N, C-alpha and C positions, 0 to 999 in steps of 0.2 A: 627628295634629292639624295643621291648616293654620296655618302661620306667616306672620304679616304684619309687615313692617318699616315703621315710620313714621319718615321723615326730616324733622324739623321742629324749630325751636328755640322755638316758641311752646308753653309748658308747658300752658296751658289747653286748647289744641286737641289736643295729644297725650294729655292725661289723658282728655278726653271721648271721643276715638276709641278709646283703649285700653279704657276701662270698657265702652263699648257693644259693641265687637267681642269682648271677653272674655265678656260675657254671651251673645253669639251663638255661642260655642263656638270662637272663634279664639284662638290664642296670639300675643300682640302684643309686639314689641320696639320700642324707641325709640332713635333716634340723633339728637342735636341738631345734627349737622353732617354734611356730605358725607364729610369725612375719617374720622369715626368710623363712618359707615355702611359705607365700603369695608373697614374693619377688621372689622366685625361680620358681613358677609355670609358669609364662609367658615364661621363658627361657627354662625350662626343658620340658615343655609340657608332663606331666606324663600321662600314660595310666591307672594307678591305684595308689591310695594313701593309705598308712597305717598311721593312726593318733592316737597318744597316748593321753589319757585324761589328765594326770598330766604332765604339761609342765611348765618350768620357764616363768614367765610373764603371758601371756594370756593362759588360759587352753584350751584344745582341743575342748571341747563341745561348749564353747562360740565362738570359732573361726570357728567352723564347717560351719555355714551359709556363712561366707565370703569366706572360702576355696571352698565351693560348688559353689558360684557365680563366683569365679575366675577360677575354673577348669572346669566349665560347667557340662557335663554329665559324667565326669570321675567317676568311682566307688570309693567310700571311705570306708575303713575298719577301724572301731574304735577299738583301743586296750586299755585294762586296766587290772590292777592287783587288783583294788579295786572297782569292779562293784557292782551295786545294781539295783533294778527294775527301779528306776528313771533314772539312767544312761543309761540303755538299751533302755528304751522307748524314752528318749530324743535323743539318737543317731539315732534311726530309724526315729523319727519325723523330725530331721534336715537333713535327706537325706543320712545317712550312709546306705550302702547295706549289711553290715556284721558287726557283733559284736564279737570280738575275745578277750578271756580272757587269761591273762598271768598266768603261763608259757604255751607256746604252742609249738608244734612240728614244726620244720622248714619245713618239708614236707608239712605241712598244708598251709603255706604261698604260696608256688608255686601252690598248687592245687586251692587255692582260686583265685589267679590271673588268672589262665587259665579259671576257671569256669566263672568268672565275665566277662572276655573278650569275651568268646563264647556267653554268654547271651546278652552282649551288641551288638554284631554283629547281633544276631538273631532279637532282638527287634528294632534295629536302634537307640534307644535312651533309656536312663535310666529313667524309670517311677519313679516319686517322687511327691507324693501328701501328704505332711506332715499334720498330724492332731495335734491340740493343746490339749494335754491331761490334764485332771484335776486330779491332784494327791490328792486323798482323804485320810484323816487320818485313814479311816477304813482299808485300805490296809496295813496290818502290816506284810508283808513278810520280815523277818529279816535274814540276813546272807551274808557273803562275800566269802564263800567257793566256789571252782570251780563248785561244784554240784548246788549250788543255783544260781550262775551267769549264768549257762546254763538254768535254769528255767526262770530267768529274760529275757534272750535273746529270749526264745520261746514265752513268753507272749508278748514281744514287737513286735515280728514278726507277730503273729497271731491276735493281738488285732484289727487291722484296717480292717481285712477281716470279712466275715459273715459266714465262714465255721463252722460246728460243732467242738467242742473241747472236748476231753475225757481226764479228769484229773484222774490219778491213783496214788496210794500210800497207805501206811499203815494208819490205824486209827491214828489221831492226828498229821499228817504231815503238815496240813494246806491247804487241798484241796479246802475248801470253800474260803479261803483268796485268793488263786490263781484264782479261778473263778471270784471273785469280782474284782480282779486286771485286768483280761481280759475285764470285762465290763467297769470299770472306765477309761480304756485307749482306748476304742473303740469309734466309731462314734455314738454309741447308749447310751453314758454315761448320756445324759440328760433325758433319758427315764427310765422306771422302771427296777429295778433289783429284780427278784423274786426267792429267794431260796426255793426249795421244798424238804423237807426231806421225801423221799419215804419210808424209813425204818420205819418211825413213823406212817405210815398209814396202816390200815387194807386193805386187798385185796378188800373188798366190797365197800370201799369209794374212792379208788385211782382214778377210772375213773371219778367220779363226781368232785373230787377235782382238777384234772388236766384239764378236758374238760368242766366242768360246766354241768348244766342240765336245762331243760325247765319245766315249770309248768305241773304237772301231770305225770312226767316221772316215778315216783315210789311213793309208799305210803309215805306221809310226804313231798313231793315236792310241797309246796303250792305256789311257785312262781319261776320265772326264777332266776338262780344263775350263776354268772360268775365263771369260773374256773381259775386256775393259768395261763393258756396260754392266756386267755383274759386279765388278770391283767398285764401281761408282754408285752402287745402290743407295738411294735416298740422298745422294750428293750431286755433284756436277761433273760432267765429262767435257773436256775441251777437245774438239776435233780440229786439231791444228793442220793447216794447209788442206782444207776441205776440197779445194779445187783439184787436188791430185787424186781424188777417189775415183776408181773405175765406175762406169755407168751401171754395171750389174750390182755393185755395192750401194750405189746411190738409191736404187729402188728399195733396198732393205732398210736403209737409214730413214727413208720416207715413212716406212711402216712403223719404225720406232717412234717417230714424232706423232704420227696421226693416230696410231692405235695403242701406243704405250706398251709395246711388246716386241720381242725379237725371237728369232729361231736360231739356236746354236747349230753349228755345222753337224749334220748327221742326226739331229734330234727330230722327233715326230710331234712334239708339243711345244708351243711357244712359252717363253718366260716373260713375266711382267717387267717392264722397264720403268721403274720408279726413280727417275733421275731427271736432271735438267741438262739440256744440250746447249753448249756454247761452241760456235764454230768460228774459225779464223782463217783468213787467207790474204795473200798479197796479190792474188790474181783478180782480173776483171771478170766477175761471174756473169754479168749481163752479156758481155761479149762471148763468153763460153756458151751461154744459153743460145745465143743467136747462131753460133757455129755448130750447135748440136752436141757439144762435149760435156754439157752439164744440164741436168734435168730442170726444166722450168718449174715444175711443181715443187721440187725439193728446194730450189732457190727461194721461192715465195714463202715456204714454210720456215726456212731458216732466217729469212730476212724480216721477221716480225718486228724486231727492234734492232736496227743497224747502229753500230758505233764505228765511226771512221777516225783512226788515229792520224794526226797530221805529221807530215815529214818534218825533220828537224830544221830544214832550211826555211820553213814557214813559221817557225817559232824560235828564231835566233835569240830572242830576249831571255829564253830559258837556259841558254848555254852556260852562263856563269853559275846558276844554281846546280845544273847537272855536273859541271866540273867539280865543284866543291863536294857534291854528294859522292862522286866517284873517288875523289881524293880521300874522303873519310872511309871509304870501303876498301881502299887499296891494300892496307895492312903492311906496306913496305916500310913505314916509319911511324913512330909514335912520339910526339904528335905528327899528323900527316903534313906533308910539305905544302907551302903556299904556291901561288902561281903569279908570275909577273903580269902587269897590265898589258904589255905588248904581246905576250904569248896568248893571253886571253883574247885580245883583239884579232890575232891571227886565227884562232880557233873559230871565232864568230864570223870570219870572212870566208871560211871554207864551205864547199857545197854539201858535204856529208852525204854521199850516195848511200852509205851504209847506215845512215841515221844515228840513233842513240847508241846502237851497238858499236858502230865504228868509233864514236866519240869515247865510249868507255874503254875500248882497246887502246886508243891514242893516249888516254890519261894513264892507264896502267903502264904503257911503254915509257911515257915521260917520267913517271914516278920512279921507275927503275933507273933510268938514265940520270936523274937528278940526285939519286942517292941521299934523299932526305933533305936536300937543299932546296932553294927557291927554283921552281920550274920556269925555265926561260925558253925562248924560241928554239935554241939549238937542241933542247931535249925532246922536242916534239917529233913524231915520225913524219915522213913526207906524206902529202895528201895522196889518197888512193884515187887514181883516175879510172873512171868507168870505161870498160872495154868498148872500143869503137867510138867513144865520145868525141875524140879529136876529129874524126872524119865525118861523124853524123851531124854535129852541131853546125859547122859551116854550111853544109848542104841544106840543112833545114832553114838556116837564116837566109841563104840565097833564094830558096823557094818562097819564103815569106815576103822578101823584098820584091821578087818578080811578080807575085800575086798582088801585092799592094800597088805596084807601079801600073800593072794592067788595069786594075780597078780604077785608079785615078785617071788613066788615059780614056777609059770608056766614059767616065763621069764628065770629063772635059768635052768629049765629042757630043754627048747627049745634051749638055747645057750650052755648048757653044762658047763657054768662058775659058780663057787661057789658064793653065795651071803653072805654079812655080814649084815644080816637083822637087828640085834639089833642096830648096830652103825648107819645104814642108817635111821632107824625109830627115834632114839634119835636125830639125827641131824635135821630131819624134825620137830619133835614135840617140841624140846627144842627151836629151832629158833623162831617158832611162839609164843611159850609161853613167852620167854624172851622179844621179841619185844613188845608184848601186855602189859606186866607188866611194862616195862621201859617207855612206852608211857604214861601209866596211872599215873606213878610216876614222870613224867616230867624229866626222865633220872636221877633221884636220886637213885644211885645204893645201897646205904645203906638201903633206904626204900624198894627198889625192892627185895633185898636179904631177908629182914625181911618178906615181903609179900610171897616170895617163900618158906620161911622156910629153907634157906641154908645160909652158911657163905658167907660174902662178897668176900673173897678170892676165894671161889669156883665159885661164879658167875663170877668174873673177868676172871678166867681161862677158864670157859666154853664159855664165850663171845669171848675170844681170839681164841679158837679152831673153833668156828663157824664163824669167820670173822666179828664179830659184835663189836669188841673192838675199 
């Protein structure tokens, strides 16, 4: 029987995992601390270990090397509810084979155990060559939300390899920070990191900037010139806004990836490309491939390991962390100013079309306005409305309501059963509306009713009918 050791001091989590894995046919042992786990390992002989980071006494990460030495090649899964990039990287470096963020599905634990055991049987041993990462202050990825913890995990997993990485996400989500984090946690970190903003280059100079040129290659080429690929030798090059590259340059980038060489403009012999390529874009590359504006073969070669950065509106719980981070970086006051709770609530309720970049600009603006005092609502800049959003959103909503209504009418005709369309639509629309407003008001129902323009008693009654009370 497969033995699983859970190292966690949270009784409810241990009980839930044990009950589920036991039903799945595993034998489960529990250690509430790292010290007890080290004592139990020789006796239990676990086939897999789930290790929490925050433990009484010695924490999980500091104990991981000793647990690894005691357990041998047994796969170790690190669990945490408070993950960040450093935690994810250190977990992988110290020999963990998986990084699991709480809360997680119990189904996930059984799938992980089975997958790890199959992988271990195939390989015969667990490969583990930890690297010693240098955490640079320039890597300012901030956030503890599940979405960001997934990003940290992906960076930690891919950093030690040499495969191309494609980082996608809306403008302002921190794609260059993620690319730099990949480099700083890789074996190439002591070599150059060269970010190239392709969108800022005209099509006529991209080739020369990337690949360099030789003397006489064109008018004005009075000598040899190194390109960005030469400057990034043995290191990492970030091709930022890869979606803006002309098709003729895309062919040459494909050669760099597939043959590890490139040809400077005007040269007769290729040069070796001993570097790693990380690409980033806010564009939808699959749509560009379908439209014929981006090469399919290049897309597949770049997309070996994709990392998608979430928009800020999908990780609003990180806004307080980001605000305090940017306040500390503002440099307008020492110590930096604090922010009022209502101002923070207002920031959390905004849409943030410009994502983290827009939030940073807003905090810098507020810091100047506050002049070292407590930042309040009046110090914040006005929200930036997306161009055309006022006219597009109502039309989109109208189209969705019309499509929903037509579908319901067709359903009613096919089944022969009458529909109560008004009540059904109100239940759907009101539930989403009330939940969004309550979240932005931190569940303050008086404030929510005022924002909705209805009486508090009316709001309470509607919440009760919708099952939200």
